[in-house]
KELUM-102708 format. One line per field, with one value per residue (C-alpha): residue in one letter; x, y, z. Coordinates in nm, 3 decimals. Layout:
BEGIN
residuo: (A/...)
x: (X/...)
y: (Y/...)
z: (Z/...)
END
This chain:
BEGIN
residuo: (M/K/L/C/T/F/L/H/E/N/G/A/R/I/G/V/V/T/D/D/G/V/V/D/L/S/V/A/A/P/E/L/P/R/E/M/T/A/L/L/A/A/G/P/A/A/L/R/R/A/A/A/A/A/S/N/A/T/A/R/L/A/Q/D/A/V/S/L/C/A/P/V/L/R/P/P/K/F/L/A/V/G/L/N/Y/A/D/H/V/A/E/A/G/I/E/A/P/K/I/P/T/I/F/N/K/Q/S/T/C/V/T/G/P/K/S/P/V/H/L/P/R/V/S/A/A/L/D/Y/E/G/E/L/G/F/V/I/G/R/R/C/R/H/V/P/R/D/R/A/H/E/A/I/A/G/Y/L/V/V/N/D/V/S/V/R/D/W/Q/L/R/V/P/T/W/T/M/G/K/S/F/D/T/H/G/P/I/G/P/W/I/T/T/S/D/E/I/D/P/S/G/L/R/L/R/T/W/V/N/H/E/L/R/Q/D/S/N/T/K/H/L/I/F/D/C/A/T/L/V/E/H/L/S/T/A/F/T/L/E/P/G/D/V/V/A/T/G/T/P/G/G/V/G/I/A/M/K/P/P/R/L/L/T/V/G/D/R/V/R/V/E/I/E/G/L/G/A/L/E/N/E/V/V/R/E/P/D/T/A/L/L)
x: (-0.450/-0.604/-0.348/-0.434/-0.298/-0.395/-0.340/-0.215/-0.025/0.274/0.109/0.028/0.151/0.072/-0.064/-0.253/-0.617/-0.701/-1.017/-0.915/-0.725/-0.461/-0.102/0.140/0.400/0.646/0.665/0.602/0.832/1.043/1.259/0.964/0.881/0.661/0.430/0.182/0.308/0.662/0.547/0.370/0.674/0.896/0.729/0.600/0.870/0.773/0.406/0.486/0.679/0.383/0.150/0.379/0.399/0.020/0.049/0.262/0.031/0.261/0.228/-0.152/-0.367/-0.738/-0.941/-1.109/-0.766/-0.677/-0.831/-0.827/-0.705/-0.722/-0.501/-0.298/-0.275/-0.167/-0.196/0.046/-0.259/-0.630/-0.802/-1.170/-1.405/-1.731/-2.043/-1.921/-2.247/-2.532/-2.796/-2.606/-2.570/-2.947/-3.036/-2.803/-2.992/-2.688/-2.533/-2.297/-1.933/-1.732/-1.408/-1.356/-1.433/-1.139/-1.104/-0.888/-0.961/-0.688/-0.510/-0.574/-0.941/-0.852/-0.990/-1.050/-1.326/-1.497/-1.389/-1.635/-1.719/-1.760/-2.067/-1.889/-1.945/-1.991/-2.251/-2.541/-2.528/-2.341/-2.382/-2.247/-2.113/-2.032/-1.758/-1.514/-1.156/-0.825/-0.469/-0.169/0.113/0.396/0.537/0.411/0.335/0.163/0.009/-0.186/-0.527/-0.431/-0.148/-0.336/-0.375/0.002/-0.026/-0.308/-0.207/-0.562/-0.910/-1.097/-1.418/-1.447/-1.705/-1.656/-1.821/-1.928/-2.030/-2.274/-2.304/-1.926/-1.889/-2.139/-2.092/-1.773/-1.665/-1.400/-1.499/-1.186/-1.305/-1.641/-1.478/-1.183/-1.305/-1.120/-1.262/-1.449/-1.245/-1.316/-1.132/-1.074/-1.130/-0.824/-0.667/-0.776/-0.492/-0.577/-0.494/-0.797/-1.070/-1.231/-1.355/-1.584/-1.897/-1.913/-2.234/-2.209/-2.457/-2.487/-2.711/-2.797/-2.926/-3.010/-3.205/-3.067/-2.994/-2.760/-2.769/-2.571/-2.289/-1.947/-2.036/-2.231/-1.921/-1.896/-1.516/-1.372/-1.055/-0.826/-0.956/-0.899/-0.538/-0.469/-0.633/-0.470/-0.122/-0.136/-0.098/0.107/0.304/0.107/0.286/0.256/-0.016/-0.216/-0.589/-0.846/-1.219/-1.410/-1.740/-2.076/-2.400/-2.744/-2.910/-2.716/-2.902/-2.893/-3.081/-3.372/-3.699/-3.687/-3.310/-3.213/-2.876/-2.676/-2.698/-2.538/-2.599/-2.647/-2.449/-2.340/-2.241/-2.082/-2.031/-1.880/-1.899/-1.568/-1.404/-1.568/-1.743/-1.700/-1.929/-1.893/-2.103/-2.165/-2.058/-2.046/-1.714/-1.508/-1.367/-1.007/-0.934/-0.569/-0.554)
y: (-1.563/-1.384/-1.176/-1.062/-0.887/-1.052/-1.040/-1.349/-1.368/-1.139/-0.876/-0.810/-1.044/-1.103/-1.424/-1.606/-1.699/-2.054/-2.263/-2.407/-2.128/-1.859/-1.939/-1.728/-1.605/-1.522/-1.898/-2.036/-1.790/-1.609/-1.447/-1.235/-0.889/-0.892/-0.604/-0.582/-0.267/-0.401/-0.736/-0.568/-0.347/-0.657/-0.740/-1.042/-1.281/-1.217/-1.272/-1.599/-1.709/-1.619/-1.819/-2.121/-2.090/-2.113/-2.492/-2.504/-2.686/-2.642/-2.262/-2.271/-2.121/-2.175/-1.874/-1.848/-1.827/-1.501/-1.157/-1.003/-0.643/-0.401/-0.571/-0.249/-0.101/0.247/0.302/0.562/0.716/0.643/0.788/0.774/0.854/1.038/1.000/0.702/0.508/0.641/0.552/0.731/1.039/1.024/0.998/1.291/1.493/1.611/1.558/1.269/1.382/1.407/1.329/1.136/1.327/1.248/1.310/1.160/0.992/1.034/0.703/0.727/0.646/0.291/0.013/-0.361/-0.570/-0.638/-0.336/-0.087/0.236/0.548/0.768/1.104/1.328/1.622/1.476/1.233/1.237/0.907/0.714/0.406/0.365/0.013/0.021/-0.184/-0.093/-0.178/-0.176/-0.054/-0.307/-0.114/0.236/0.390/0.712/0.794/0.447/0.396/0.240/-0.081/-0.140/-0.043/-0.410/-0.422/-0.159/-0.321/-0.582/-0.681/-0.590/-0.555/-0.432/-0.075/0.105/0.475/0.583/0.946/1.220/1.396/1.737/1.770/1.641/1.876/2.202/2.286/2.229/1.971/1.642/1.535/1.624/1.448/1.138/1.100/1.062/0.790/0.440/0.562/0.356/-0.016/-0.216/-0.585/-0.854/-0.935/-0.844/-1.082/-1.069/-0.944/-1.275/-1.431/-1.173/-0.978/-0.655/-0.560/-0.751/-0.811/-0.790/-0.539/-0.539/-0.345/-0.435/-0.235/-0.464/-0.733/-0.486/-0.475/-0.111/-0.132/-0.396/-0.317/-0.441/-0.300/-0.316/0.005/0.205/0.522/0.517/0.167/0.069/0.094/0.441/0.552/0.428/0.615/0.932/0.934/0.849/1.146/1.375/1.186/0.872/0.574/0.358/0.003/-0.011/0.287/0.211/0.347/0.326/0.338/0.491/0.377/0.286/0.415/0.331/0.544/0.648/1.024/0.987/0.788/0.967/1.039/0.993/0.681/0.746/0.519/0.518/0.333/-0.041/-0.056/-0.323/-0.254/-0.541/-0.473/-0.777/-0.801/-1.116/-1.302/-1.058/-1.132/-0.897/-0.632/-0.621/-0.327/-0.218/0.148/0.248/0.579/0.757/0.694/0.978/0.971/1.345/1.444/1.751)
z: (-0.612/-0.317/-0.127/0.223/0.528/0.855/1.228/1.408/1.735/1.680/1.461/1.097/0.824/0.459/0.318/0.046/0.104/-0.002/0.014/0.350/0.522/0.494/0.401/0.606/0.355/0.633/0.692/0.342/0.162/0.423/0.156/0.036/0.174/0.485/0.387/0.098/-0.074/-0.066/-0.204/-0.496/-0.561/-0.577/-0.906/-1.097/-0.977/-0.614/-0.693/-0.870/-0.563/-0.342/-0.565/-0.548/-0.169/-0.141/-0.159/0.160/0.400/0.700/0.674/0.651/0.926/0.970/0.858/1.197/1.360/1.185/1.158/0.812/0.789/0.500/0.238/0.202/0.548/0.438/0.063/-0.075/-0.244/-0.201/-0.508/-0.590/-0.875/-0.836/-1.050/-1.250/-1.294/-1.507/-1.247/-0.972/-1.194/-1.256/-0.886/-0.815/-1.078/-1.273/-1.616/-1.679/-1.661/-1.980/-1.796/-1.470/-1.150/-0.924/-0.552/-0.281/0.048/0.307/0.361/0.738/0.669/0.561/0.776/0.752/0.597/0.932/1.134/1.282/1.103/1.317/1.322/1.363/1.661/1.424/1.186/1.153/0.770/0.731/0.406/0.225/-0.129/-0.248/-0.510/-0.714/-0.631/-0.790/-0.659/-0.856/-0.881/-1.041/-1.056/-1.378/-1.562/-1.894/-1.923/-2.248/-2.205/-2.385/-2.136/-1.820/-1.724/-1.673/-1.400/-1.203/-0.946/-0.863/-0.747/-0.418/-0.259/-0.128/0.082/0.014/0.340/0.314/0.555/0.327/0.490/0.511/0.156/-0.005/0.181/-0.011/-0.375/-0.285/-0.122/0.067/0.418/0.383/0.240/0.475/0.832/1.023/0.953/0.643/0.398/0.446/0.179/0.120/0.212/-0.001/-0.336/-0.611/-0.863/-1.210/-1.378/-1.202/-1.259/-1.543/-1.383/-1.671/-1.571/-1.196/-0.996/-0.710/-0.420/-0.096/0.196/0.507/0.783/0.525/0.309/-0.046/-0.130/-0.431/-0.707/-1.019/-1.239/-1.321/-1.690/-1.621/-1.525/-1.734/-1.713/-1.673/-1.486/-1.789/-1.874/-1.516/-1.515/-1.837/-1.706/-1.361/-1.487/-1.724/-1.423/-1.168/-1.103/-0.980/-0.725/-0.591/-0.329/-0.456/-0.427/-0.673/-0.594/-0.921/-0.809/-0.676/-0.853/-0.763/-0.433/-0.185/0.128/0.072/-0.260/-0.115/-0.051/0.233/0.284/0.476/0.632/0.859/1.235/1.527/1.506/1.128/0.946/0.589/0.361/0.022/-0.199/-0.548/-0.753/-0.743/-0.501/-0.165/0.076/0.342/0.643/0.880/1.177/1.251/1.602/1.782/1.738/2.052/2.258/2.141/2.136/2.166/2.391)
END
């Protein structure tokens, strides 16, 4: 099942993506929660009801009649993993980590699968990072690796957009990873019963030029290991998003570096999960004085 959040007429709703449209769950199953985090928190019975409602033809909207948003509009936590592919570690010129390198992106950076990404006013060092992401489906703590699948609701595509000078000028990466619009996710959540995340091809293009071409089988720390590690320290909650790290091919590591500029279009595609495609635009003047 592909769970989405979409805009249509009266605002944001949640739905199920099918081959011929999007089923509006507010119509097909009005008893269900109307927001993605709440739906996930309602548990397996709610997800089974959503899956059954996907066959409701009267609640189906054409895909070109809706605008897909980030599946989770405001994740409780947006966690990410650095240096989690051997080729990316090699291009960075450092040793492979012995334990996962965890940082957070502020949830206000989240944006949709086709929304613009801002080139900041304060930097021209804008870069892409195509990544596999997963979404937590239940409140949990101290999850053993062999039960991690029970905690994961599903998988999605992430572009961990990074402002390199802001990221690298201090030991912690949060500022350089959290600018507004620098967290495209989506295009939907593919539920974990439909996908094996251990061998998915991941590709990133910039203006039709293939920059990244790898496979999730090359992750140093896989999704289950990450759930075990993260839940050792803190409670994971429904709607939390975890980006698992990027492979080699990022712009900053090219010789010379090839960073993003206004007008560039970045497409991140993962086998079985869909794609994001975001255009870089100049940051608008939205200062609050």
